[in-house]
TORPA-4810 file (N, C-alpha, C, O; in nm, 3 decimals):
<nodes>
NODE_1_0.923_-2.422_0.286_0.811_-2.340_0.276_0.749_-2.273_0.143_0.633_-2.260_0.102_M
NODE_2_0.914_-2.225_0.077_0.857_-2.131_-0.042_0.866_-2.219_-0.163_0.876_-2.168_-0.275_L
NODE_3_0.861_-2.364_-0.143_0.877_-2.397_-0.253_0.695_-2.436_-0.291_0.651_-2.494_-0.391_D
NODE_4_0.636_-2.394_-0.199_0.480_-2.422_-0.251_0.437_-2.287_-0.282_0.318_-2.263_-0.262_S
NODE_5_0.513_-2.194_-0.329_0.404_-2.075_-0.381_0.409_-2.086_-0.468_0.510_-2.127_-0.524_I
NODE_6_0.270_-2.044_-0.543_0.262_-2.070_-0.688_0.154_-1.929_-0.727_0.074_-1.926_-0.821_R
NODE_7_0.182_-1.809_-0.619_0.160_-1.693_-0.682_0.216_-1.578_-0.593_0.195_-1.583_-0.472_A
NODE_8_0.284_-1.478_-0.647_0.320_-1.411_-0.564_0.242_-1.246_-0.589_0.215_-1.215_-0.705_V
NODE_9_0.213_-1.158_-0.485_0.133_-1.086_-0.500_0.255_-0.921_-0.443_0.364_-0.899_-0.389_A
NODE_10_0.151_-0.857_-0.497_0.315_-0.711_-0.438_0.144_-0.545_-0.384_0.045_-0.488_-0.431_F
NODE_11_0.239_-0.557_-0.250_0.154_-0.400_-0.261_0.174_-0.325_-0.367_0.217_-0.390_-0.463_D
NODE_12_0.164_-0.256_-0.379_0.147_-0.114_-0.447_0.220_0.024_-0.425_0.281_0.069_-0.522_C
NODE_13_0.221_0.086_-0.322_0.238_0.203_-0.303_0.384_0.176_-0.196_0.386_0.107_-0.094_Y
NODE_14_0.478_0.241_-0.244_0.643_0.167_-0.126_0.682_0.081_-0.181_0.801_0.062_-0.153_G
NODE_15_0.630_-0.010_-0.273_0.668_-0.181_-0.325_0.708_-0.098_-0.466_0.814_-0.046_-0.500_T
NODE_16_0.615_-0.105_-0.514_0.665_-0.157_-0.683_0.619_0.031_-0.702_0.716_0.076_-0.763_I
NODE_17_0.558_0.103_-0.687_0.558_0.223_-0.729_0.590_0.338_-0.577_0.553_0.348_-0.460_I
NODE_18_0.693_0.416_-0.689_0.751_0.505_-0.542_0.638_0.608_-0.500_0.600_0.685_-0.588_R
NODE_19_0.597_0.615_-0.408_0.579_0.711_-0.297_0.508_0.659_-0.190_0.418_0.577_-0.173_F
NODE_20_0.584_0.743_-0.114_0.637_0.713_0.038_0.577_0.833_0.081_0.508_0.912_0.016_T
NODE_21_0.622_0.839_0.233_0.577_0.904_0.358_0.643_1.036_0.308_0.564_1.130_0.312_T
NODE_22_0.792_1.074_0.253_0.781_1.199_0.174_0.739_1.286_0.144_0.732_1.402_0.184_S
NODE_23_0.677_1.181_-0.001_0.584_1.217_-0.104_0.461_1.263_-0.047_0.406_1.368_-0.079_D
NODE_24_0.424_1.189_0.029_0.266_1.260_0.116_0.260_1.407_0.145_0.178_1.491_0.110_F
NODE_25_0.413_1.421_0.248_0.446_1.514_0.239_0.482_1.633_0.196_0.476_1.743_0.251_I
NODE_26_0.535_1.590_0.055_0.581_1.699_-0.053_0.441_1.775_-0.101_0.415_1.888_-0.143_R
NODE_27_0.355_1.640_-0.070_0.216_1.669_-0.172_0.079_1.773_-0.061_-0.029_1.831_-0.073_T
NODE_28_0.164_1.746_0.024_0.019_1.831_0.165_0.126_1.954_0.125_0.071_2.021_0.037_M
NODE_29_0.245_2.003_0.154_0.272_2.141_0.089_0.253_2.195_0.001_0.264_2.317_-0.001_A
NODE_30_0.206_2.104_-0.134_0.154_2.172_-0.264_0.024_2.208_-0.202_-0.010_2.326_-0.200_E
NODE_31_-0.078_2.083_-0.132_-0.175_2.091_-0.143_-0.226_2.253_-0.075_-0.309_2.329_-0.125_I
NODE_32_-0.154_2.269_0.040_-0.175_2.368_0.169_-0.137_2.498_0.101_-0.206_2.597_0.126_A
NODE_33_-0.016_2.509_0.004_0.022_2.646_-0.066_-0.131_2.654_-0.208_-0.196_2.748_-0.254_R
NODE_34_-0.130_2.558_-0.223_-0.297_2.622_-0.346_-0.419_2.625_-0.277_-0.523_2.619_-0.342_A
NODE_35_-0.420_2.635_-0.137_-0.553_2.699_-0.029_-0.512_2.776_0.038_-0.577_2.818_0.135_Q
NODE_36_-0.406_2.814_0.011_-0.360_2.956_0.127_-0.304_2.925_0.269_-0.256_3.014_0.339_G
NODE_37_-0.311_2.820_0.301_-0.278_2.780_0.418_-0.107_2.800_0.450_-0.020_2.763_0.371_L
NODE_38_-0.086_2.851_0.552_0.048_2.846_0.631_0.089_2.742_0.727_0.139_2.766_0.837_E
NODE_39_0.065_2.625_0.676_0.114_2.552_0.762_0.232_2.453_0.744_0.274_2.433_0.630_V
NODE_40_0.289_2.387_0.854_0.390_2.325_0.828_0.389_2.200_0.783_0.337_2.116_0.857_D
NODE_41_0.434_2.163_0.677_0.382_2.005_0.617_0.353_1.868_0.683_0.267_1.781_0.684_S
NODE_42_0.511_1.908_0.756_0.522_1.771_0.828_0.405_1.784_0.960_0.331_1.686_0.968_E
NODE_43_0.390_1.860_1.031_0.255_1.926_1.086_0.167_1.862_1.043_0.116_1.769_1.106_A
NODE_44_0.138_1.891_0.947_-0.005_1.901_0.888_-0.036_1.737_0.846_-0.139_1.672_0.864_L
NODE_45_0.071_1.702_0.794_0.083_1.535_0.787_0.065_1.451_0.890_-0.010_1.354_0.882_W
NODE_46_0.145_1.487_1.011_0.112_1.439_1.123_-0.039_1.421_1.156_-0.089_1.309_1.163_D
NODE_47_-0.105_1.530_1.175_-0.254_1.511_1.209_-0.329_1.483_1.116_-0.440_1.442_1.152_R
NODE_48_-0.299_1.493_0.945_-0.370_1.390_0.857_-0.371_1.248_0.936_-0.480_1.192_0.940_F
NODE_49_-0.294_1.202_0.981_-0.274_1.071_0.994_-0.329_1.025_1.093_-0.383_0.915_1.094_V
NODE_50_-0.320_1.135_1.233_-0.424_1.107_1.363_-0.542_1.116_1.285_-0.623_1.041_1.340_K
NODE_51_-0.594_1.171_1.184_-0.700_1.177_1.215_-0.784_1.085_1.164_-0.906_1.077_1.177_A
NODE_52_-0.684_0.991_1.087_-0.769_0.870_1.020_-0.836_0.766_1.167_-0.939_0.706_1.200_A
NODE_53_-0.739_0.786_1.204_-0.798_0.676_1.339_-0.930_0.752_1.379_-1.027_0.681_1.405_F
NODE_54_-0.939_0.846_1.384_-1.109_0.932_1.404_-1.205_0.850_1.279_-1.303_0.780_1.304_V
NODE_55_-1.156_0.875_1.160_-1.253_0.824_1.058_-1.265_0.699_1.080_-1.377_0.648_1.078_F
NODE_56_-1.127_0.609_1.112_-1.132_0.455_1.063_-1.181_0.352_1.185_-1.216_0.234_1.186_R
NODE_57_-1.167_0.446_1.281_-1.192_0.354_1.422_-0.999_0.299_1.480_-0.898_0.286_1.411_G
NODE_58_-1.022_0.276_1.652_-0.876_0.264_1.643_-0.815_0.164_1.704_-0.734_0.157_1.797_E
NODE_59_-0.882_0.067_1.612_-0.882_-0.072_1.583_-0.800_-0.112_1.463_-0.828_-0.171_1.358_N
NODE_60_-0.659_-0.049_1.524_-0.534_-0.057_1.383_-0.514_-0.195_1.305_-0.435_-0.193_1.210_V
NODE_61_-0.590_-0.338_1.343_-0.568_-0.445_1.348_-0.697_-0.467_1.224_-0.713_-0.571_1.160_A
NODE_62_-0.776_-0.346_1.213_-0.936_-0.375_1.161_-0.993_-0.262_1.136_-1.097_-0.225_1.192_K
NODE_63_-0.918_-0.184_1.032_-0.975_-0.053_1.068_-1.126_-0.041_0.959_-1.152_-0.095_0.852_P
NODE_64_-1.192_0.040_1.032_-1.346_0.038_0.928_-1.335_0.101_0.777_-1.312_0.222_0.779_I
NODE_65_-1.344_0.053_0.668_-1.336_0.041_0.523_-1.388_0.159_0.479_-1.510_0.140_0.476_Y
NODE_66_-1.357_0.300_0.434_-1.413_0.390_0.333_-1.365_0.407_0.233_-1.257_0.347_0.239_R
NODE_67_-1.376_0.456_0.133_-1.317_0.472_0.038_-1.233_0.605_0.029_-1.290_0.712_0.049_R
NODE_68_-1.070_0.599_-0.008_-0.968_0.709_0.002_-1.001_0.829_0.002_-0.958_0.914_0.081_Y
NODE_69_-1.099_0.851_-0.107_-1.140_1.030_-0.151_-1.215_1.051_-0.055_-1.163_1.152_-0.006_D
NODE_70_-1.316_1.022_0.017_-1.417_1.010_0.141_-1.338_1.050_0.290_-1.377_1.127_0.378_E
NODE_71_-1.207_0.963_0.286_-1.146_0.962_0.392_-1.074_1.056_0.381_-1.089_1.143_0.467_A
NODE_72_-0.962_1.078_0.270_-0.851_1.192_0.292_-0.976_1.304_0.301_-0.959_1.368_0.404_W
NODE_73_-1.081_1.344_0.237_-1.141_1.441_0.257_-1.177_1.479_0.428_-1.146_1.598_0.443_A
NODE_74_-1.202_1.454_0.487_-1.231_1.410_0.609_-1.081_1.473_0.700_-1.062_1.579_0.760_F
NODE_75_-0.995_1.356_0.678_-0.878_1.401_0.715_-0.838_1.517_0.687_-0.808_1.568_0.795_Q
NODE_76_-0.819_1.594_0.599_-0.764_1.669_0.583_-0.867_1.824_0.601_-0.817_1.936_0.592_F
NODE_77_-0.951_1.811_0.615_-1.026_1.917_0.693_-1.025_1.909_0.847_-1.041_2.015_0.908_E
NODE_78_-1.004_1.777_0.928_-0.986_1.771_1.073_-0.828_1.790_1.068_-0.796_1.795_1.187_R
NODE_79_-0.733_1.801_1.005_-0.589_1.820_1.024_-0.603_1.971_1.019_-0.589_2.040_1.121_A
NODE_80_-0.635_2.029_0.886_-0.638_2.211_0.934_-0.679_2.254_1.044_-0.623_2.333_1.120_T
NODE_81_-0.832_2.170_1.059_-0.896_2.265_1.199_-0.804_2.241_1.303_-0.789_2.330_1.386_R
NODE_82_-0.739_2.134_1.311_-0.669_2.119_1.444_-0.563_2.183_1.441_-0.495_2.173_1.543_D
NODE_83_-0.514_2.263_1.337_-0.429_2.329_1.304_-0.433_2.503_1.304_-0.343_2.586_1.319_L
NODE_84_-0.596_2.517_1.278_-0.637_2.596_1.303_-0.711_2.756_1.177_-0.752_2.872_1.187_G
NODE_85_-0.683_2.637_1.058_-0.713_2.665_0.939_-0.864_2.592_0.895_-0.894_2.479_0.932_F
NODE_86_-0.960_2.687_0.801_-1.032_2.581_0.767_-0.974_2.537_0.552_-0.903_2.588_0.465_E
NODE_87_-1.038_2.451_0.563_-0.980_2.352_0.434_-1.080_2.339_0.307_-1.189_2.380_0.348_S
NODE_88_-1.091_2.302_0.180_-1.110_2.243_0.126_-1.103_2.105_0.123_-1.032_2.069_0.028_D
NODE_89_-1.165_1.975_0.213_-1.101_1.849_0.203_-1.122_1.770_0.067_-1.039_1.691_0.021_G
NODE_90_-1.252_1.804_0.003_-1.250_1.785_-0.141_-1.142_1.782_-0.230_-1.091_1.679_-0.274_G
NODE_91_-1.113_1.883_-0.253_-1.004_1.981_-0.328_-0.864_1.867_-0.325_-0.808_1.801_-0.412_L
NODE_92_-0.846_1.883_-0.194_-0.719_1.808_-0.135_-0.744_1.655_-0.138_-0.643_1.592_-0.167_A
NODE_93_-0.848_1.584_-0.116_-0.811_1.435_-0.201_-0.755_1.423_-0.335_-0.649_1.371_-0.372_A
NODE_94_-0.893_1.509_-0.433_-0.867_1.522_-0.559_-0.714_1.517_-0.611_-0.667_1.451_-0.705_L
NODE_95_-0.645_1.612_-0.517_-0.517_1.642_-0.561_-0.419_1.490_-0.565_-0.366_1.428_-0.658_R
NODE_96_-0.429_1.465_-0.393_-0.366_1.350_-0.360_-0.402_1.216_-0.482_-0.308_1.178_-0.550_L
NODE_97_-0.497_1.172_-0.496_-0.522_1.085_-0.595_-0.498_1.074_-0.720_-0.483_0.966_-0.778_K
NODE_98_-0.488_1.232_-0.790_-0.423_1.281_-0.912_-0.232_1.238_-0.898_-0.166_1.205_-0.998_E
NODE_99_-0.186_1.247_-0.792_-0.029_1.239_-0.748_0.003_1.094_-0.757_0.092_1.048_-0.828_K
NODE_100_-0.091_1.011_-0.666_-0.113_0.872_-0.659_-0.084_0.762_-0.841_-0.006_0.677_-0.885_L
NODE_101_-0.213_0.845_-0.890_-0.238_0.788_-1.015_-0.101_0.831_-1.095_-0.079_0.785_-1.207_S
NODE_102_-0.020_0.913_-1.037_0.092_0.965_-1.151_0.205_0.934_-1.125_0.294_0.988_-1.191_E
NODE_103_0.233_0.863_-1.048_0.348_0.847_-0.933_0.422_0.719_-1.021_0.338_0.646_-1.075_A
NODE_104_0.538_0.686_-1.039_0.637_0.623_-1.102_0.655_0.508_-1.035_0.657_0.527_-0.913_E
NODE_105_0.674_0.360_-1.076_0.739_0.234_-1.047_0.864_0.255_-1.051_0.921_0.336_-1.124_A
NODE_106_0.931_0.156_-0.940_1.065_0.184_-0.913_1.181_0.123_-1.016_1.159_0.002_-1.016_Y
NODE_107_1.223_0.133_-1.049_1.343_0.115_-1.188_1.358_-0.047_-1.215_1.375_-0.086_-1.331_A
NODE_108_1.350_-0.128_-1.119_1.358_-0.250_-1.141_1.225_-0.270_-1.120_1.236_-0.340_-1.019_E
NODE_109_1.119_-0.262_-1.137_0.966_-0.329_-1.128_0.978_-0.450_-1.236_0.983_-0.573_-1.233_V
NODE_110_0.979_-0.314_-1.363_0.948_-0.398_-1.504_0.999_-0.499_-1.500_0.942_-0.607_-1.513_A
NODE_111_1.141_-0.478_-1.478_1.238_-0.636_-1.528_1.226_-0.751_-1.438_1.282_-0.853_-1.477_E
NODE_112_1.145_-0.759_-1.289_1.152_-0.813_-1.176_1.022_-0.866_-1.223_1.006_-0.988_-1.224_V
NODE_113_0.924_-0.785_-1.264_0.747_-0.883_-1.263_0.768_-0.940_-1.422_0.727_-1.056_-1.430_V
NODE_114_0.802_-0.907_-1.503_0.871_-0.983_-1.619_0.919_-1.140_-1.616_0.868_-1.239_-1.668_E
NODE_115_1.022_-1.128_-1.547_1.120_-1.200_-1.512_1.033_-1.342_-1.376_1.056_-1.460_-1.399_A
NODE_116_0.971_-1.315_-1.292_0.866_-1.400_-1.229_0.737_-1.417_-1.345_0.667_-1.515_-1.318_L
NODE_117_0.704_-1.361_-1.438_0.590_-1.383_-1.489_0.544_-1.523_-1.571_0.437_-1.572_-1.607_R
NODE_118_0.711_-1.566_-1.582_0.695_-1.716_-1.661_0.695_-1.836_-1.478_0.691_-1.958_-1.465_S
NODE_119_0.697_-1.777_-1.423_0.772_-1.866_-1.300_0.597_-1.865_-1.175_0.568_-1.941_-1.083_R
NODE_120_0.537_-1.773_-1.220_0.403_-1.757_-1.074_0.336_-1.624_-1.166_0.362_-1.522_-1.230_Y
NODE_121_0.213_-1.728_-1.111_0.067_-1.630_-1.092_0.071_-1.491_-1.052_0.128_-1.502_-0.943_R
NODE_122_0.052_-1.387_-1.066_0.141_-1.237_-1.051_-0.024_-1.185_-1.011_-0.129_-1.210_-1.070_L
NODE_123_-0.001_-1.095_-0.876_-0.122_-1.023_-0.850_-0.088_-0.869_-0.759_0.010_-0.882_-0.685_A
NODE_124_-0.134_-0.771_-0.755_-0.153_-0.675_-0.678_-0.226_-0.672_-0.555_-0.322_-0.748_-0.564_V
NODE_125_-0.219_-0.618_-0.450_-0.308_-0.613_-0.327_-0.238_-0.512_-0.245_-0.132_-0.515_-0.182_L
NODE_126_-0.375_-0.375_-0.272_-0.333_-0.265_-0.271_-0.464_-0.192_-0.145_-0.577_-0.228_-0.176_S
NODE_127_-0.461_-0.126_-0.054_-0.494_-0.019_-0.014_-0.539_0.137_-0.086_-0.483_0.246_-0.082_N
NODE_128_-0.646_0.099_-0.141_-0.624_0.189_-0.279_-0.804_0.177_-0.339_-0.866_0.071_-0.345_A
NODE_129_-0.848_0.291_-0.370_-0.937_0.302_-0.454_-0.906_0.250_-0.626_-0.799_0.278_-0.680_D
NODE_130_-1.004_0.182_-0.690_-0.988_0.159_-0.785_-0.952_0.244_-0.905_-0.883_0.198_-0.996_D
NODE_131_-0.990_0.347_-0.905_-0.969_0.448_-0.975_-0.819_0.462_-0.989_-0.758_0.405_-1.079_D
NODE_132_-0.742_0.563_-0.867_-0.625_0.560_-0.912_-0.506_0.456_-0.894_-0.391_0.497_-0.909_F
NODE_133_-0.524_0.352_-0.870_-0.461_0.237_-0.906_-0.427_0.185_-1.010_-0.316_0.175_-1.061_L
NODE_134_-0.557_0.140_-1.053_-0.551_0.110_-1.228_-0.474_0.227_-1.285_-0.368_0.198_-1.341_H
NODE_135_-0.516_0.379_-1.280_-0.455_0.411_-1.332_-0.319_0.441_-1.350_-0.260_0.484_-1.449_A
NODE_136_-0.266_0.402_-1.204_-0.113_0.430_-1.167_-0.091_0.314_-1.260_-0.041_0.358_-1.364_C
NODE_137_-0.107_0.185_-1.266_-0.059_0.058_-1.302_-0.070_0.075_-1.437_0.023_0.033_-1.505_L
NODE_138_-0.168_0.131_-1.495_-0.191_0.165_-1.682_-0.072_0.248_-1.727_-0.005_0.223_-1.828_A
NODE_139_-0.048_0.361_-1.633_0.042_0.476_-1.686_0.191_0.377_-1.668_0.269_0.391_-1.762_R
NODE_140_0.223_0.306_-1.587_0.334_0.226_-1.577_0.318_0.145_-1.679_0.379_0.195_-1.774_N
NODE_141_0.279_0.066_-1.703_0.283_-0.041_-1.809_0.290_-0.123_-1.767_0.362_-0.208_-1.819_G
NODE_142_0.203_-0.161_-1.616_0.205_-0.275_-1.552_0.133_-0.370_-1.533_0.061_-0.351_-1.435_L
NODE_143_0.113_-0.502_-1.599_-0.046_-0.559_-1.625_0.022_-0.686_-1.478_0.132_-0.736_-1.454_Q
NODE_144_-0.112_-0.693_-1.414_-0.118_-0.819_-1.347_-0.241_-0.917_-1.377_-0.346_-0.875_-1.426_F
NODE_145_-0.217_-1.063_-1.340_-0.313_-1.140_-1.342_-0.444_-1.091_-1.264_-0.560_-1.112_-1.300_E
NODE_146_-0.405_-1.026_-1.156_-0.511_-1.011_-1.058_-0.518_-0.862_-0.942_-0.446_-0.881_-0.844_V
NODE_147_-0.572_-0.760_-0.939_-0.582_-0.643_-0.908_-0.669_-0.640_-0.766_-0.787_-0.675_-0.768_V
NODE_148_-0.630_-0.614_-0.693_-0.719_-0.635_-0.545_-0.735_-0.525_-0.457_-0.725_-0.538_-0.336_V
NODE_149_-0.763_-0.400_-0.522_-0.781_-0.319_-0.384_-0.855_-0.290_-0.267_-0.956_-0.361_-0.265_S
NODE_150_-0.850_-0.231_-0.189_-0.947_-0.257_-0.060_-1.063_-0.220_-0.098_-1.154_-0.284_-0.044_S
NODE_151_-1.109_-0.105_-0.205_-1.240_-0.067_-0.252_-1.309_-0.174_-0.312_-1.432_-0.171_-0.304_E
NODE_152_-1.241_-0.290_-0.383_-1.310_-0.401_-0.446_-1.320_-0.522_-0.306_-1.412_-0.602_-0.291_V
NODE_153_-1.259_-0.514_-0.261_-1.185_-0.601_-0.104_-1.376_-0.538_-0.048_-1.472_-0.615_-0.047_A
NODE_154_-1.381_-0.450_-0.024_-1.470_-0.359_0.091_-1.391_-0.372_0.226_-1.454_-0.338_0.326_Q
NODE_155_-1.246_-0.420_0.245_-1.148_-0.409_0.358_-1.014_-0.359_0.321_-0.966_-0.363_0.208_A
NODE_156_-0.948_-0.303_0.450_-0.828_-0.243_0.434_-0.733_-0.330_0.516_-0.773_-0.370_0.625_L
NODE_157_-0.623_-0.359_0.479_-0.480_-0.380_0.586_-0.477_-0.350_0.666_-0.506_-0.230_0.668_K
NODE_158_-0.446_-0.406_0.795_-0.421_-0.534_0.779_-0.534_-0.626_0.819_-0.516_-0.718_0.899_P
NODE_159_-0.643_-0.601_0.766_-0.727_-0.677_0.814_-0.764_-0.793_0.722_-0.805_-0.779_0.607_D
NODE_160_-0.744_-0.914_0.788_-0.745_-1.033_0.719_-0.874_-1.067_0.624_-0.906_-1.182_0.592_P
NODE_161_-0.922_-0.984_0.596_-1.082_-1.011_0.507_-1.023_-0.998_0.361_-1.056_-1.072_0.269_A
NODE_162_-0.909_-0.868_0.350_-0.883_-0.841_0.216_-0.750_-0.953_0.140_-0.715_-0.949_0.022_I
NODE_163_-0.717_-1.009_0.204_-0.607_-1.089_0.182_-0.661_-1.270_0.138_-0.617_-1.362_0.069_F
NODE_164_-0.820_-1.235_0.255_-0.920_-1.391_0.232_-0.973_-1.359_0.058_-0.993_-1.451_-0.021_A
NODE_165_-0.989_-1.219_0.026_-1.036_-1.201_-0.052_-0.931_-1.235_-0.218_-0.988_-1.273_-0.321_Y
NODE_166_-0.826_-1.217_-0.213_-0.715_-1.255_-0.345_-0.692_-1.359_-0.259_-0.648_-1.289_-0.168_L
NODE_167_-0.688_-1.456_-0.220_-0.654_-1.586_-0.206_-0.810_-1.633_-0.252_-0.787_-1.738_-0.312_V
NODE_168_-0.911_-1.618_-0.256_-1.052_-1.638_-0.350_-1.019_-1.647_-0.459_-1.011_-1.754_-0.521_G
NODE_169_-0.989_-1.524_-0.509_-0.959_-1.480_-0.622_-0.885_-1.566_-0.715_-0.911_-1.611_-0.826_V
NODE_170_-0.767_-1.575_-0.622_-0.656_-1.664_-0.724_-0.706_-1.774_-0.725_-0.671_-1.849_-0.817_L
NODE_171_-0.794_-1.819_-0.636_-0.839_-1.977_-0.595_-0.697_-2.073_-0.577_-0.663_-2.174_-0.639_D
NODE_172_-0.643_-2.014_-0.487_-0.551_-2.126_-0.441_-0.537_-2.130_-0.275_-0.591_-2.040_-0.211_L
NODE_173_-0.463_-2.236_-0.205_-0.438_-2.229_-0.088_-0.353_-2.107_0.006_-0.250_-2.056_-0.038_E
NODE_174_-0.393_-2.081_0.099_-0.309_-1.955_0.138_-0.177_-1.955_0.139_-0.122_-1.849_0.109_R
NODE_175_-0.079_-2.090_0.179_0.047_-2.104_0.198_0.078_-2.095_0.033_0.192_-2.052_0.024_H
NODE_176_0.034_-2.114_-0.076_0.062_-2.063_-0.190_0.090_-1.983_-0.242_0.150_-1.988_-0.349_Q
NODE_177_0.059_-1.888_-0.188_0.067_-1.714_-0.181_0.152_-1.641_-0.157_0.084_-1.595_-0.066_I
NODE_178_0.287_-1.553_-0.148_0.388_-1.484_-0.127_0.320_-1.332_-0.119_0.285_-1.264_-0.216_L
NODE_179_0.310_-1.297_0.022_0.269_-1.141_-0.018_0.387_-1.065_-0.018_0.486_-1.125_0.024_Y
NODE_180_0.404_-0.932_-0.060_0.577_-0.896_-0.056_0.521_-0.731_-0.047_0.435_-0.681_-0.120_V
NODE_181_0.569_-0.688_0.023_0.520_-0.538_0.082_0.631_-0.506_0.146_0.718_-0.592_0.156_G
NODE_182_0.648_-0.383_0.199_0.690_-0.259_0.287_0.683_-0.228_0.394_0.779_-0.181_0.456_D
NODE_183_0.590_-0.242_0.433_0.538_-0.175_0.574_0.484_-0.261_0.675_0.374_-0.314_0.658_S
NODE_184_0.568_-0.283_0.803_0.536_-0.415_0.878_0.400_-0.422_0.913_0.332_-0.524_0.905_P
NODE_185_0.354_-0.291_0.960_0.205_-0.369_1.025_0.059_-0.373_0.920_-0.048_-0.409_0.969_M
NODE_186_0.066_-0.347_0.823_-0.067_-0.376_0.712_0.018_-0.477_0.634_-0.064_-0.564_0.605_P
NODE_187_0.141_-0.514_0.582_0.146_-0.618_0.467_0.195_-0.714_0.598_0.120_-0.806_0.632_D
NODE_188_0.323_-0.693_0.670_0.365_-0.832_0.783_0.211_-0.872_0.905_0.156_-0.978_0.935_I
NODE_189_0.200_-0.800_0.925_0.106_-0.835_1.011_-0.057_-0.865_0.986_-0.137_-0.926_1.056_V
NODE_190_-0.077_-0.784_0.835_-0.187_-0.858_0.787_-0.188_-0.986_0.721_-0.265_-1.078_0.749_G
NODE_191_-0.068_-0.986_0.603_-0.015_-1.147_0.564_-0.032_-1.224_0.669_-0.115_-1.312_0.648_A
NODE_192_0.024_-1.226_0.793_0.034_-1.325_0.904_-0.074_-1.367_0.946_-0.081_-1.484_0.983_R
NODE_193_-0.203_-1.272_0.951_-0.307_-1.291_1.018_-0.416_-1.367_0.963_-0.513_-1.420_1.018_Q
NODE_194_-0.375_-1.362_0.822_-0.470_-1.414_0.681_-0.367_-1.567_0.649_-0.387_-1.651_0.562_A
NODE_195_-0.276_-1.564_0.732_-0.233_-1.727_0.687_-0.146_-1.703_0.535_-0.130_-1.803_0.466_G
NODE_196_-0.107_-1.613_0.500_-0.025_-1.605_0.342_0.121_-1.564_0.380_0.138_-1.462_0.447_V
NODE_197_0.215_-1.632_0.344_0.340_-1.635_0.350_0.353_-1.459_0.295_0.283_-1.395_0.217_L
NODE_198_0.499_-1.414_0.391_0.508_-1.273_0.327_0.621_-1.236_0.326_0.685_-1.261_0.428_V
NODE_199_0.675_-1.180_0.239_0.808_-1.118_0.235_0.809_-0.966_0.280_0.714_-0.890_0.263_A
NODE_200_0.953_-0.922_0.353_0.938_-0.791_0.366_1.004_-0.700_0.307_1.123_-0.701_0.338_W
NODE_201_0.965_-0.598_0.214_1.085_-0.513_0.106_1.153_-0.398_0.190_1.100_-0.287_0.195_L
NODE_202_1.241_-0.419_0.240_1.305_-0.326_0.342_1.482_-0.281_0.281_1.592_-0.335_0.293_N
NODE_203_1.433_-0.161_0.216_1.511_-0.081_0.130_1.628_-0.041_0.211_1.749_-0.056_0.195_R
NODE_204_1.557_0.015_0.304_1.655_0.103_0.378_1.747_0.034_0.521_1.833_0.082_0.594_A
NODE_205_1.691_-0.077_0.516_1.752_-0.166_0.600_1.754_-0.153_0.761_1.832_-0.177_0.853_G
NODE_206_1.612_-0.096_0.744_1.615_-0.056_0.910_1.567_-0.244_0.979_1.565_-0.357_0.930_R
NODE_207_1.538_-0.185_1.107_1.532_-0.309_1.201_1.361_-0.325_1.223_1.283_-0.233_1.249_P
NODE_208_1.329_-0.462_1.205_1.205_-0.455_1.218_1.185_-0.383_1.362_1.268_-0.349_1.447_L
NODE_209_1.039_-0.372_1.357_0.996_-0.332_1.510_0.981_-0.455_1.587_0.947_-0.555_1.523_P
NODE_210_1.003_-0.468_1.726_1.015_-0.541_1.817_0.863_-0.611_1.884_0.856_-0.694_1.975_E
NODE_211_0.741_-0.542_1.803_0.633_-0.605_1.816_0.568_-0.668_1.703_0.451_-0.707_1.714_D
NODE_212_0.641_-0.683_1.579_0.652_-0.744_1.492_0.641_-0.862_1.440_0.762_-0.882_1.446_M
NODE_213_0.578_-1.011_1.367_0.651_-1.103_1.333_0.740_-1.094_1.221_0.760_-1.008_1.135_P
NODE_214_0.789_-1.214_1.249_0.924_-1.200_1.186_0.863_-1.256_1.024_0.783_-1.349_1.017_E
NODE_215_0.913_-1.187_0.902_0.862_-1.242_0.788_0.904_-1.365_0.720_1.001_-1.420_0.773_P
NODE_216_0.852_-1.427_0.605_0.896_-1.541_0.608_1.046_-1.570_0.529_1.123_-1.665_0.534_D
NODE_217_1.047_-1.435_0.451_1.155_-1.351_0.371_1.165_-1.213_0.394_1.066_-1.141_0.406_L
NODE_218_1.321_-1.161_0.403_1.363_-1.047_0.389_1.430_-0.994_0.276_1.545_-1.036_0.262_Q
NODE_219_1.390_-0.918_0.197_1.472_-0.883_0.075_1.489_-0.728_0.070_1.387_-0.661_0.087_V
NODE_220_1.604_-0.663_0.049_1.640_-0.546_0.045_1.577_-0.453_-0.090_1.528_-0.340_-0.090_D
NODE_221_1.602_-0.562_-0.215_1.543_-0.532_-0.339_1.448_-0.606_-0.400_1.468_-0.725_-0.378_S
NODE_222_1.338_-0.583_-0.476_1.283_-0.647_-0.527_1.368_-0.739_-0.654_1.310_-0.837_-0.700_L
NODE_223_1.485_-0.706_-0.697_1.547_-0.840_-0.765_1.595_-0.920_-0.690_1.638_-1.025_-0.737_R
NODE_224_1.604_-0.893_-0.538_1.657_-1.030_-0.453_1.558_-1.125_-0.453_1.583_-1.236_-0.406_D
NODE_225_1.447_-1.098_-0.499_1.304_-1.233_-0.530_1.340_-1.318_-0.604_1.334_-1.438_-0.576_L
NODE_226_1.393_-1.261_-0.733_1.472_-1.352_-0.829_1.540_-1.463_-0.826_1.509_-1.561_-0.894_L
NODE_227_1.656_-1.456_-0.735_1.724_-1.519_-0.651_1.661_-1.632_-0.560_1.667_-1.754_-0.573_A
NODE_228_1.593_-1.550_-0.455_1.514_-1.587_-0.323_1.427_-1.707_-0.390_1.434_-1.818_-0.337_A
NODE_229_1.355_-1.689_-0.493_1.274_-1.750_-0.484_1.232_-1.897_-0.556_1.210_-1.856_-0.669_L
NODE_230_1.214_-2.007_-0.561_1.268_-2.154_-0.605_1.237_-2.138_-0.826_1.140_-2.084_-0.878_P
NODE_231_1.299_-2.172_-0.865_1.281_-2.196_-1.010_1.192_-2.246_-1.084_1.133_-2.311_-0.998_S
NODE_232_1.143_-2.263_-1.166_1.025_-2.335_-1.228_1.079_-2.373_-1.376_1.007_-2.433_-1.455_R
</nodes>
């Protein structure tokens, strides 16, 4: 099956860029301090995530698309209000975007991307707004033939529509694209629903959730892709 691959597309945050849940929680703490809010950052993050379902709908397989700056402003104000505080969601969203635009790539990314470049067409597909996504890639000196954001596709993973947009831009068959991501629901489920091959990046060695489909490939590091994918 991997012999059919002509393009490799990467998720961004958590896959090639080091920004995960723990970074979001630290950023929540920073924003709360800046706004004088005496709240627990983990509790704030939990409410922030739950507020996304209010804003984007309960259908996790097909969330309603909105720009992240709009969504995050709503989520932050809703989360702090639930915890008994008033806040400035716009400022919170702006700080989140700044942190994401400034985030650094994992150490092995430049090596892996350059090694794969001679063998495959390369892309990024991310749930992100164009501004902070492109700023982050540029800051890290990462170049890809195609960059698909949820903003340009007007859809959010795991909605198959965002993967279909990638397929159309690359002008390839779905089985000719391998998508690499670290999150089972948006990445594995999303790619599977769209008929795109998927590699699960499982740095922590955690078990696959029982309700998730099996990926076509599982790797502990992005470097593992170099050996796992066919030479050309």
